[in-house]
C-alpha positions in Angstrom: -7.1 107.3 -16.0 -6.9 104.1 -17.2 -10.0 102.4 -19.4 -10.5 98.8 -20.8 -12.5 98.5 -23.7 -14.6 95.4 -24.7 -16.8 94.6 -28.1 -18.7 91.8 -28.0 -21.4 90.2 -30.8 -25.1 90.3 -29.5 -24.6 86.9 -28.2 -26.2 85.8 -24.6 -22.8 83.0 -24.3 -20.9 86.4 -24.2 -22.2 88.3 -21.6 -20.4 85.9 -19.0 -17.0 86.8 -20.6 -17.8 90.3 -19.9 -19.1 90.1 -16.1 -15.9 88.4 -15.6 -13.8 91.0 -17.3 -15.5 93.5 -15.4 -15.1 91.6 -11.8 -11.2 91.7 -12.8 -10.9 95.1 -13.6 -13.1 96.3 -10.6 -10.8 94.3 -8.4 -7.7 95.7 -9.7 -9.1 99.2 -9.6 -9.8 98.7 -6.3 -14.0 98.3 -5.8 -14.6 97.1 -2.2 -14.4 92.6 -2.3 -17.9 93.1 -0.9 -19.4 94.7 -3.9 -17.9 92.3 -6.7 -20.9 90.6 -6.9 -23.2 93.2 -7.5 -20.8 94.7 -10.4 -20.6 91.0 -12.0 -24.6 90.9 -11.4 -25.4 94.5 -12.9 -22.9 93.9 -15.8 -24.6 91.2 -16.6 -28.1 92.8 -16.5 -27.0 95.6 -18.7 -25.0 93.6 -21.2 -28.0 91.2 -21.3 -30.2 94.3 -22.3 -27.9 95.3 -24.9 -27.8 91.5 -26.5 -31.3 91.5 -26.5 -32.1 95.0 -28.1 -29.9 94.3 -30.5 -31.3 90.9 -31.4 -34.8 92.3 -31.5 -33.9 95.0 -33.8 -31.9 92.7 -35.8 -29.0 95.3 -35.4 -25.4 93.2 -36.5 -23.4 95.6 -34.2 -21.4 94.6 -31.3 -22.2 95.8 -27.6 -19.8 97.6 -26.2 -18.5 98.0 -22.7 -15.8 100.3 -21.1 -14.4 99.9 -18.1 -13.2 103.4 -16.9 -10.6 103.2 -13.8 -10.3 107.1 -12.6 -8.4 108.2 -9.4 -11.5 107.8 -7.0 -14.2 105.7 -8.5 -14.6 102.8 -11.4 -17.4 103.4 -13.9 -18.8 100.9 -16.4 -20.5 102.0 -19.6 -22.4 99.2 -21.7 -23.7 100.7 -24.7 -25.8 99.8 -27.4 -27.0 100.9 -31.1 -30.4 100.2 -31.0 -32.6 103.1 -31.3 -34.7 103.5 -28.4 -37.5 106.3 -28.5 -39.0 108.3 -31.5 -41.1 111.6 -31.0 -43.8 110.6 -28.5 -41.8 108.6 -26.7 -42.5 105.4 -28.7 -40.2 102.9 -29.3 -38.7 103.5 -32.6 -38.2 99.4 -33.3 -41.5 98.1 -31.6 -43.7 100.8 -30.8 -46.8 99.0 -28.8 -44.6 95.9 -27.6 -45.9 95.6 -24.2 -43.8 93.0 -23.2 -40.1 94.1 -24.7 -40.7 97.5 -22.6 -41.9 95.5 -19.6 -38.0 93.3 -19.8 -36.6 96.7 -20.3 -38.0 98.6 -17.6 -37.4 95.3 -14.9 -33.5 95.2 -16.4 -33.1 98.7 -15.5 -34.8 98.6 -12.2 -32.8 95.4 -11.3 -29.7 97.4 -12.4 -31.1 100.8 -10.4 -31.4 98.6 -6.9 -27.9 97.0 -7.4 -26.0 100.3 -8.2 -26.4 103.5 -6.0 -25.0 105.5 -9.2 -26.7 104.8 -12.5 -26.9 107.0 -15.3 -29.2 105.9 -18.5 -28.9 108.0 -21.7 -31.3 106.8 -24.7 -31.9 108.2 -28.2 -32.5 107.1 -31.8 -28.2 106.3 -32.1 -28.6 104.1 -29.7 -28.4 103.8 -25.3 -25.7 103.7 -22.8 -25.8 103.0 -19.2 -23.1 104.6 -17.2 -22.8 102.7 -13.7 -20.3 104.0 -10.8 -18.8 102.4 -7.9 -16.0 104.3 -5.4 -13.0 102.6 -4.6 -10.2 102.6 -2.1 -6.7 103.7 -3.0 -4.1 100.9 -2.0 -2.5 100.9 1.0 0.9 102.5 1.6 3.8 100.4 2.8 5.0 101.0 5.7 9.1 101.3 6.1 
């Protein structure tokens, strides 16, 4: 299992770099060429969401991206350090802020539409979006 880790300041201009790195590593891992645009879009959406959560919450910690290459799959984890849920289901940083909640839900809906295998975890210490795609093994050379 090979892993590439990327950390970047919560600035919108770094999202493009994360998308480019994710697509390059996905290609090397064996993700189907036809799916690479979906990988780029999903990573861009997840990173933009994390950047927004950090900026809105005044969090200075970097956004974390892990690109994980397994034998038959490729996964990308985008992590943030924004508190997501307080008891009672209200946002810990902006309880009652409908605009932020709608944008967050829209971002997650876009990601779910792009990726078949998505897992979202959220808590007081931050959140994690894990997206997984199947890979195809490289062709075996014929002697």
